C-alpha positions as CSV (number, residue, x, y, z in Angstrom):
1,M,-124.5,-48.0,-48.7
2,S,-123.0,-45.6,-51.2
3,V,-123.8,-45.4,-54.7
4,Y,-120.3,-46.9,-55.4
5,A,-120.9,-49.7,-53.0
6,T,-124.0,-50.6,-54.8
7,F,-122.6,-50.5,-58.1
8,C,-119.7,-53.0,-57.0
9,F,-122.4,-55.3,-55.5
10,I,-124.5,-55.2,-58.9
11,A,-121.3,-55.7,-60.9
12,A,-120.1,-58.6,-58.6
13,A,-123.7,-60.2,-58.8
14,A,-123.8,-59.9,-62.7
15,M,-120.2,-61.7,-63.0
16,L,-121.4,-64.4,-60.5
17,I,-124.5,-65.2,-62.7
18,T,-122.4,-65.2,-65.7
19,F,-119.9,-67.6,-64.0
20,V,-122.9,-69.9,-63.0
21,N,-124.4,-70.0,-66.2
22,S,-121.3,-71.0,-67.7
23,K,-120.9,-74.0,-65.6
24,I,-124.6,-75.0,-65.6
25,G,-127.0,-73.2,-67.9
26,H,-125.0,-72.8,-71.0
27,M,-127.6,-69.7,-72.0
28,Q,-126.4,-66.8,-73.6
29,N,-125.0,-64.3,-71.0
30,T,-127.6,-61.4,-71.4
31,I,-130.5,-63.8,-71.3
32,A,-128.9,-65.4,-68.2
33,I,-128.3,-62.3,-66.4
34,T,-131.8,-60.9,-67.2
35,A,-133.5,-63.9,-66.2
36,G,-131.5,-64.1,-63.0
37,S,-132.3,-60.6,-62.1
38,L,-135.8,-61.1,-62.5
39,L,-136.2,-63.9,-60.5
40,L,-134.0,-62.1,-57.7
41,S,-136.8,-59.3,-58.2
42,V,-139.7,-61.7,-57.7
43,I,-138.1,-63.0,-54.6
44,I,-137.7,-59.7,-53.3
45,I,-141.2,-58.8,-54.0
46,I,-142.6,-62.0,-52.7
47,A,-140.6,-61.6,-49.3
48,G,-141.8,-57.9,-49.2
49,K,-145.2,-59.3,-49.1
50,N,-144.7,-61.7,-46.4
51,G,-143.4,-59.5,-43.9
52,F,-140.1,-58.5,-45.0
53,T,-141.0,-55.1,-46.4
54,Q,-137.5,-53.6,-45.2
55,L,-135.5,-55.7,-47.7
56,Q,-138.0,-54.5,-50.7
57,E,-137.4,-51.0,-49.4
58,I,-133.8,-51.2,-48.8
59,A,-133.1,-52.5,-52.4
60,S,-135.3,-50.0,-54.1
61,A,-133.9,-47.0,-52.4
62,Q,-130.5,-48.2,-53.4
63,L,-131.4,-48.6,-57.1
64,A,-133.2,-45.3,-57.1
65,G,-129.8,-43.9,-55.8
66,L,-128.0,-45.1,-58.9
67,D,-130.4,-43.2,-61.3
68,F,-131.0,-45.6,-64.1
69,E,-131.9,-43.2,-66.5
70,S,-128.7,-40.7,-66.3
71,F,-126.5,-44.0,-65.6
72,L,-127.2,-45.4,-68.8
73,L,-128.0,-42.2,-71.4
74,K,-125.4,-40.0,-69.7
75,G,-122.7,-42.6,-68.8
76,M,-122.7,-46.4,-70.1
77,L,-124.5,-45.9,-73.3
78,G,-121.2,-43.9,-74.8
79,F,-118.9,-46.9,-74.2
80,L,-121.4,-49.4,-75.4
81,L,-122.1,-47.8,-78.5
82,F,-118.5,-47.0,-79.1
83,A,-117.5,-50.4,-78.6
84,G,-120.1,-51.6,-81.2
85,G,-118.9,-49.2,-83.7
86,L,-115.2,-50.7,-83.4
87,G,-116.6,-53.9,-84.3
88,I,-118.5,-52.8,-87.5
89,K,-116.4,-53.3,-90.7
90,L,-116.8,-50.2,-93.1
91,D,-116.6,-52.2,-96.4
92,H,-119.4,-54.5,-95.4
93,M,-121.5,-51.7,-94.2
94,R,-120.8,-49.8,-97.4
95,D,-122.2,-52.7,-99.4
96,Q,-125.3,-52.5,-97.3
97,K,-125.5,-48.5,-97.1
98,W,-128.8,-48.1,-98.5
99,E,-130.4,-51.1,-96.6
100,I,-129.0,-49.9,-93.3
101,T,-130.4,-46.2,-94.1
102,I,-133.8,-47.2,-94.8
103,L,-133.9,-49.6,-91.6
104,A,-132.7,-47.1,-89.4
105,L,-134.7,-44.0,-90.3
106,G,-137.5,-45.2,-92.6
107,A,-138.8,-48.2,-90.4
108,T,-138.1,-46.4,-87.1
109,L,-140.4,-43.5,-88.4
110,F,-143.0,-45.9,-89.7
111,S,-143.1,-47.9,-86.6
112,T,-143.2,-44.9,-84.2
113,A,-146.4,-43.8,-86.1
114,F,-148.0,-47.1,-86.4
115,V,-147.6,-48.0,-82.6
116,G,-148.6,-44.7,-81.8
117,I,-152.0,-44.7,-84.0
118,A,-152.6,-48.5,-82.9
119,L,-152.2,-48.0,-79.3
120,W,-154.3,-44.7,-79.0
121,Y,-157.1,-46.6,-80.9
122,L,-157.2,-49.7,-79.0
123,C,-156.7,-47.6,-75.6
124,Q,-160.1,-45.8,-76.8
125,L,-161.4,-49.2,-77.1
126,I,-160.9,-50.3,-73.6
127,G,-162.0,-47.3,-72.1
128,L,-158.5,-45.8,-71.1
129,P,-158.3,-42.3,-71.8
130,F,-154.5,-42.3,-73.1
131,D,-153.6,-38.9,-75.1
132,F,-152.5,-39.2,-78.6
133,I,-149.3,-37.7,-77.8
134,Y,-148.4,-40.0,-75.2
135,C,-149.1,-43.0,-77.3
136,L,-146.8,-41.5,-80.2
137,L,-144.2,-41.1,-77.2
138,F,-144.2,-44.5,-76.5
139,G,-144.1,-45.5,-80.1
140,A,-140.8,-43.4,-80.6
141,L,-139.0,-44.9,-77.2
142,I,-139.8,-48.5,-78.1
143,S,-139.4,-48.6,-81.8
144,P,-135.8,-48.4,-82.2
145,T,-134.0,-51.9,-81.6
146,D,-131.5,-51.5,-78.8
147,P,-127.8,-52.0,-79.9
148,I,-126.8,-53.4,-76.9
149,A,-129.2,-56.0,-76.8
150,V,-129.0,-56.8,-80.2
151,L,-125.3,-56.8,-80.4
152,A,-125.1,-58.9,-77.3
153,I,-127.4,-61.8,-78.4
154,V,-127.5,-61.9,-82.3
155,K,-124.3,-61.0,-83.3
156,K,-122.7,-64.1,-81.5
157,L,-125.0,-66.4,-82.9
158,Q,-123.2,-66.0,-86.2
159,A,-126.0,-65.3,-88.8
160,P,-125.4,-64.6,-92.3
161,K,-123.1,-62.0,-93.2
162,R,-125.6,-59.6,-95.0
163,I,-128.2,-60.2,-92.4
164,A,-125.7,-59.7,-89.5
165,I,-124.6,-56.4,-91.0
166,Q,-128.2,-55.2,-91.4
167,I,-129.0,-56.0,-87.8
168,E,-125.8,-54.6,-86.6
169,G,-125.8,-51.3,-88.8
170,E,-129.5,-50.7,-88.2
171,S,-129.2,-51.3,-84.3
172,L,-126.2,-48.9,-84.0
173,F,-127.9,-45.8,-86.0
174,N,-131.3,-46.3,-85.4
175,D,-130.8,-45.7,-81.5
176,G,-129.3,-42.5,-82.3
177,F,-132.1,-41.5,-84.5
178,G,-134.7,-43.0,-82.2
179,L,-133.5,-41.0,-79.2
180,I,-133.6,-37.8,-81.3
181,I,-137.3,-38.6,-82.3
182,F,-138.2,-39.4,-78.6
183,M,-136.6,-36.0,-77.6
184,T,-138.5,-34.2,-80.3
185,I,-142.0,-35.8,-79.4
186,F,-141.0,-35.5,-75.8
187,S,-140.4,-31.7,-76.3
188,I,-144.1,-31.4,-77.7
189,A,-145.4,-33.3,-75.0
190,F,-144.2,-31.4,-72.0
191,A,-142.8,-28.4,-73.6
192,T,-143.9,-25.0,-71.3
193,G,-144.1,-23.1,-74.7
194,E,-145.9,-23.6,-77.8
195,P,-143.7,-25.7,-80.0
196,T,-143.4,-24.7,-84.0
197,V,-142.5,-26.8,-86.9
198,S,-139.3,-24.8,-87.4
199,S,-138.4,-25.3,-83.7
200,V,-139.3,-29.1,-83.8
201,S,-137.3,-29.3,-87.0
202,M,-134.0,-27.3,-86.0
203,L,-133.9,-29.5,-82.9
204,F,-133.9,-32.6,-85.1
205,L,-131.2,-31.5,-87.3
206,H,-129.1,-30.1,-84.7
207,E,-129.0,-33.4,-82.8
208,A,-128.5,-35.5,-86.0
209,I,-126.4,-33.8,-88.2
210,G,-124.6,-32.3,-85.4
211,G,-123.9,-35.7,-84.0
212,I,-122.7,-37.1,-87.4
213,L,-120.4,-34.3,-87.9
214,Y,-118.9,-34.0,-84.5
215,G,-118.4,-37.6,-84.4
216,L,-116.2,-37.1,-87.6
217,V,-114.2,-34.5,-85.9
218,L,-113.9,-36.5,-82.8
219,G,-112.9,-39.4,-84.6
220,F,-110.1,-37.4,-86.7
221,F,-108.9,-35.8,-83.4
222,F,-108.4,-39.0,-81.7
223,H,-106.7,-40.6,-85.0
224,C,-104.2,-37.8,-84.8
225,L,-103.4,-38.5,-81.3
226,I,-103.0,-42.2,-81.3
227,S,-100.9,-42.0,-84.5
228,A,-98.5,-39.5,-82.7
229,T,-97.4,-42.2,-80.0
230,D,-96.0,-45.7,-80.4
231,D,-96.7,-46.1,-76.9
232,H,-99.0,-49.4,-76.7
233,A,-100.8,-48.6,-73.3
234,M,-101.2,-45.0,-74.4
235,E,-103.0,-46.0,-77.7
236,L,-105.6,-48.1,-76.0
237,L,-106.0,-45.4,-73.0
238,L,-106.6,-42.6,-75.5
239,T,-109.5,-44.7,-77.2
240,V,-111.2,-44.5,-73.5
241,G,-111.2,-40.6,-73.9
242,I,-114.1,-40.9,-76.9
243,P,-117.0,-42.6,-74.6
244,T,-115.7,-40.2,-71.7
245,G,-115.0,-36.8,-72.5
246,G,-115.9,-37.0,-75.9
247,Y,-119.5,-38.0,-75.3
248,V,-119.9,-35.5,-72.3
249,F,-118.8,-32.6,-74.6
250,A,-121.3,-34.0,-77.1
251,Q,-124.0,-33.4,-74.2
252,M,-122.8,-30.1,-73.4
253,I,-122.9,-28.9,-77.0
254,G,-126.4,-30.3,-77.6
255,V,-125.7,-32.6,-80.3
256,S,-126.3,-36.6,-80.5
257,G,-124.0,-38.2,-78.3
258,P,-125.1,-41.9,-79.6
259,L,-124.6,-41.1,-83.1
260,S,-121.3,-39.5,-82.5
261,M,-119.8,-42.7,-80.7
262,V,-121.2,-44.8,-83.6
263,V,-119.3,-42.5,-86.0
264,A,-116.2,-42.1,-84.0
265,G,-116.0,-46.0,-83.1
266,I,-116.4,-46.7,-86.9
267,M,-113.6,-44.4,-87.9
268,I,-111.3,-45.6,-85.2
269,G,-112.1,-49.2,-86.0
270,N,-111.6,-48.9,-89.6
271,W,-109.1,-46.0,-90.5
272,T,-107.1,-45.9,-87.4
273,R,-106.8,-49.8,-86.7
274,I,-105.0,-49.7,-90.2
275,K,-102.9,-46.4,-89.9
276,G,-102.6,-45.2,-86.4
277,F,-102.1,-48.1,-84.2
278,S,-99.1,-50.2,-83.3
279,K,-98.9,-53.8,-83.8
280,E,-99.3,-54.7,-80.4
281,S,-102.3,-52.1,-80.0
282,K,-104.2,-53.6,-83.4
283,A,-103.8,-57.1,-81.8
284,Q,-105.3,-56.3,-78.4
285,L,-107.5,-53.5,-79.4
286,D,-110.7,-55.8,-79.8
287,H,-110.0,-57.7,-76.6
288,F,-109.8,-54.7,-74.5
289,W,-113.1,-53.2,-75.7
290,E,-114.7,-56.8,-75.8
291,L,-114.1,-57.2,-72.1
292,V,-115.2,-53.4,-71.3
293,D,-118.4,-54.4,-73.6
294,E,-119.0,-57.6,-71.4
295,F,-118.6,-56.0,-68.1
296,L,-120.7,-53.2,-68.9
297,N,-123.5,-55.4,-70.4
298,G,-123.6,-57.6,-67.2
299,I,-124.4,-54.5,-65.2
300,L,-126.8,-53.2,-67.6
301,F,-128.8,-56.3,-67.7
302,L,-128.7,-57.0,-64.1
303,L,-130.3,-53.4,-63.4
304,I,-132.9,-53.9,-66.2
305,G,-134.3,-56.9,-64.0
306,L,-133.8,-55.5,-60.6
307,S,-135.7,-52.0,-61.9
308,M,-138.7,-53.9,-61.5
309,L,-138.6,-53.1,-57.9
310,Q,-139.2,-49.6,-58.3
311,F,-142.4,-50.1,-60.2
312,T,-146.3,-49.7,-59.0
313,F,-148.6,-52.2,-60.5
314,H,-152.3,-51.9,-61.3
315,I,-155.0,-54.4,-62.6
316,E,-155.1,-51.9,-65.7
317,D,-151.7,-52.3,-66.5
318,V,-152.1,-55.8,-67.3
319,L,-154.6,-54.5,-70.5
320,V,-152.0,-52.1,-71.6
321,V,-149.3,-54.9,-71.5
322,L,-151.4,-57.3,-73.1
323,I,-152.0,-54.8,-75.9
324,A,-148.4,-53.3,-76.4
325,I,-146.5,-56.6,-76.9
326,P,-148.5,-57.5,-80.2
327,I,-148.6,-54.0,-81.3
328,V,-144.7,-53.5,-81.2
329,L,-144.2,-57.0,-82.7
330,V,-146.8,-56.1,-85.6
331,A,-145.1,-52.6,-86.1
332,R,-141.8,-54.2,-86.3
333,Y,-142.7,-56.8,-88.9
334,L,-144.5,-54.0,-91.1
335,S,-141.6,-51.9,-91.1
336,V,-139.1,-54.4,-91.9
337,K,-141.2,-56.1,-94.7
338,L,-142.0,-52.6,-96.3
339,S,-138.1,-51.8,-96.2
340,Y,-137.5,-55.0,-97.8
341,I,-140.1,-54.3,-100.6
342,S,-138.4,-51.1,-101.1
343,F,-135.0,-52.6,-102.2
344,S,-135.5,-56.1,-102.9
345,C,-136.1,-55.3,-106.7
346,C,-131.9,-54.9,-106.5
347,R,-131.0,-57.9,-104.8
348,V,-131.7,-61.4,-103.8
349,Y,-132.1,-61.8,-100.2
350,N,-132.2,-64.6,-97.7
351,P,-135.9,-65.6,-97.3
352,Y,-135.4,-65.7,-93.6
353,S,-134.3,-62.0,-93.5
354,V,-137.7,-60.4,-92.7
355,S,-138.5,-63.1,-89.7
356,I,-135.0,-62.7,-88.1
357,L,-134.9,-58.6,-88.4
358,T,-138.5,-59.0,-86.9
359,W,-137.8,-61.4,-84.2
360,G,-134.3,-59.9,-83.5
361,G,-135.4,-56.7,-83.2
362,L,-134.6,-56.9,-79.5
363,R,-135.3,-53.6,-77.0
364,G,-133.2,-53.2,-73.9
365,G,-132.2,-50.6,-71.4
366,L,-132.3,-47.8,-74.0
367,A,-136.0,-47.9,-74.2
368,L,-136.5,-48.2,-70.4
369,A,-134.1,-45.3,-69.9
370,M,-136.1,-43.3,-72.1
371,A,-139.3,-44.4,-70.2
372,M,-137.8,-43.4,-67.0
373,A,-137.2,-39.8,-68.1
374,I,-140.9,-39.2,-68.5
375,P,-142.0,-37.0,-65.8
376,S,-144.6,-38.2,-63.2
377,G,-147.9,-36.7,-62.2
378,I,-150.0,-36.5,-65.4
379,M,-152.7,-38.5,-64.4
380,V,-154.8,-40.8,-67.0
381,L,-156.9,-42.2,-64.1
382,P,-156.8,-39.9,-61.3
383,D,-159.0,-41.9,-59.1
384,K,-156.9,-44.9,-59.2
385,N,-153.7,-43.0,-58.9
386,I,-152.4,-44.1,-62.3
387,D,-150.1,-41.6,-64.3
388,V,-148.9,-41.6,-67.9
389,R,-145.4,-42.6,-66.4
390,E,-146.7,-45.6,-64.7
391,I,-148.6,-46.8,-67.9
392,I,-145.5,-46.1,-70.4
393,L,-143.0,-47.8,-67.8
394,V,-144.8,-51.1,-67.6
395,M,-145.6,-51.4,-71.3
396,T,-141.8,-51.0,-71.8
397,Y,-140.6,-53.0,-69.3
398,A,-143.1,-55.9,-70.6
399,V,-141.8,-55.4,-74.3
400,V,-138.2,-55.3,-73.0
401,F,-138.5,-58.7,-70.9
402,F,-140.4,-60.3,-73.8
403,S,-137.7,-59.4,-76.5
404,I,-134.9,-60.5,-74.4
405,L,-136.2,-63.5,-72.9
406,I,-138.6,-65.1,-75.3
407,Q,-137.2,-63.5,-78.6
408,G,-133.8,-63.7,-77.7
409,S,-133.9,-67.3,-76.6
410,T,-135.9,-68.6,-79.5
411,I,-134.3,-67.0,-82.7
412,I,-131.5,-69.8,-82.8
413,P,-133.9,-71.7,-84.9
414,L,-134.4,-68.8,-87.5
415,I,-130.7,-68.3,-87.7
416,E,-130.0,-71.9,-88.3
417,K,-132.4,-72.1,-91.1
418,A,-130.9,-69.1,-92.8
419,K,-127.4,-70.5,-92.5
420,L,-128.7,-73.6,-94.3
421,W,-130.2,-71.8,-97.0
422,Q,-127.2,-69.5,-97.3
423,N,-124.9,-72.3,-97.6
424,A,-126.9,-74.0,-100.1
425,H,-127.6,-70.8,-102.3
426,D,-123.5,-70.1,-102.1
427,K,-123.1,-73.7,-103.5
428,K,-125.1,-72.9,-106.7
C-alpha cells in the first residue's frame, strides 16, 4: 500500500472516531482520537501475540513508511503553528508579553536542566548507566509544552482570558525555542567533531533570531501580496503559501521554521486581517484555518496512538517510565511557580494559574517526533539490546499519553474553579 493510501486511511479513521465521539462519547476530540488509536494499537499487538503476527507487521511497516518525524517536523508543524498564530490577539499578548517571555524561555531552560539532572541521578540509583547528556536531551525534548495539544484541548475550555493568553502564547513560542535547545544539545551529543561554546551559541542565535526575523519578512511579503488583490479565493490561497513554501525555505536557510510560522501567523492574523483582507475573507479566514487545524490534528493524534506499534519494550522501560512522569510534572510545577514568583509582584493573578499552567502543560507529537530523531545503536545495556533511543522514546511516549489522556481529561475542574474565582473578582 502506498504512502498516500496509508495517509488517506489514517485521515478517514480519525474522522470516523471524531464522528462517533460526537454522537456517543462527547469527549474532547483530541482525547477521543488518542484513546481510540491507543486502543487500536493494543488490539493489534494482542492479535500479533496470538498468531496474527502478519497484521502487526503490516501496520508497523505502513507507519514506518510515513516517517512520522519528517511528516510532523518538516510538514504538518508549519500548518498547525501558523493556524495557532492566526488566532492570537496581539493586544492581549502585548499585555502578557513579560509573562509569556519568562514562561517560554526561562521556564523551558529551567525544566530542561531539572529533568536532565533529576533523571541522571535517579538512573544512577537504580543502576541504569544513562549518560548525563542523554538525560539532558530528554529534558530538552519533553520540557516545551506542545502547542498542538495545548491549543486543541485547553483553549476550547474557555479558561479565564489572562490564563488562556499565557498558555497559548507560551506553547506557541516555547516549542520553537525548545526545538532549538534540543538541536543544540543534539549537536553536542552526536557531533562528529568537538563542539565549542561559540559554535553552539551561534547555532542557537542563528536558529532563534533568524527564525523571528525571517517570520517578520515572510509575514510582510504575504501581507503585500494579499493587499494587492481583492479576489476572495486568492487571498485565502495566499495564506497557504506561508506554511508550505515559507516553511520549507526556512529549513533550507537553517532558521527556526516553527518560530517563523508563529510570527508570520500573528502578523497575518492581526495586521493583514484589518488592513489587507476583503470583507469576505475576513469572515472566512478563521473558519478556513480551523478546518485545516481540525483535520491535521485528527491525523496527528491518531498517529501518536498508533506509533506504539513501532516500539520494542523491555522490563527496564517500566522503571524509567515510573521515574520520568513524576520528574516531568515536578519540573513543570517548579518552572511555572518560579516564573510566577518573578512577576507576581506587579499584578494580582488568579490563584489557580500555577495549577492550570502546570496540569495544562501538555506534551504531544512534537516531543515524540524529536525523540524519533535520535539515532539508534548507542547501547545502554548491550546484553539486553537496549539503546538510548528506545529508553528516550518509551519515556516520551509515556509522558505524552499521560498528559493527553490523564491531564487533558482532568483539567476541567481546575478551569471551572478559576472561572468562578475570576467572576467573583470581577464583580468586586
